[in-house]
N, C-alpha and C positions, 0 to 999 in steps of 0.2 A: 504494500500500500504506500502510495506517495504521501508526502507530508500534508498536502492540502486536500487530499481526498475526503477527509471528514467534513470539510467546509462545503465541498460539492454536495455531499449527501445531506447535510443540514439544510442547505438552500433548496434542494429538490423537494424536501418535505414541507416547505413553507406553503401555507395557503394564502397568505396575504401578499400584496405586491410591493411592500416596502419593509425592509428589515434594517433596523439601526442597532448597532452593538458597539460596545467598548472594545478596544484592542485586547484588553484582558479577557473578555468573553470569547473573542476569536481565538486567543491562545488556549483557552480551555477546550474549545471545540476541536482544535487540531492537536491538542496535547503536546504542544511545543511552543517555544518562544518565537515571536516574530523577529526577523533580523533588524538590527539597528536602523537600517535605511527605511524601514516601514514607519518609523517614528520621526524621521527627519526629511525624507525625500518624497514629495507628493507624487512624483512619477512612478514610484513603486506600486502605486494603486491604479495605474493606468489600465484602461480596458484594451490592452494591446495583446494580440496573439503573436508571439514569437517564442523561440525555444528558450530564451533566457527569462521569460516571464511566466514561470510555472504557476505562480500564485494566481495570475489572471486567468489561466486556463481553468482553474478550479471554479471560479464564479461564472465565467463565460460559458463553459460547457454545461453548467447547470441552468443556463438561460437567464442569468442575472448580470448586472453590471454595477460598478461602483458609481454612485451618484454624487455623494458629498463625503469629503474627508476633512475632519477637523483634527489637525496634528496637535494643536495646543491642548485640546480636551481628550485626545486619543479616542475619537469616535469615527466609525465608518457607517455610512448609509448605503445599502444596496437596494436597487430597484429591479423588478422583473423586466427583462428586455422584451418588449412587445414588437420589435422591428422585424 
């Protein structure tokens, strides 16, 4: 199992169209720490599919995308991708 697979599974189970969670909650879901860049570099949260962005594959493959990132408060908001 890849590091972010539990996030994929979590998002696939959601019935609502918006999920807001703390970075700490996300770490609980994946049972691992986020890398330091997740807390300092907004581009880490980009909705970009490439081989170096394995984290983005987790939410994009579940049919979600990152909508809002609040680095100061360490909050991530995901929305269901309806496109």
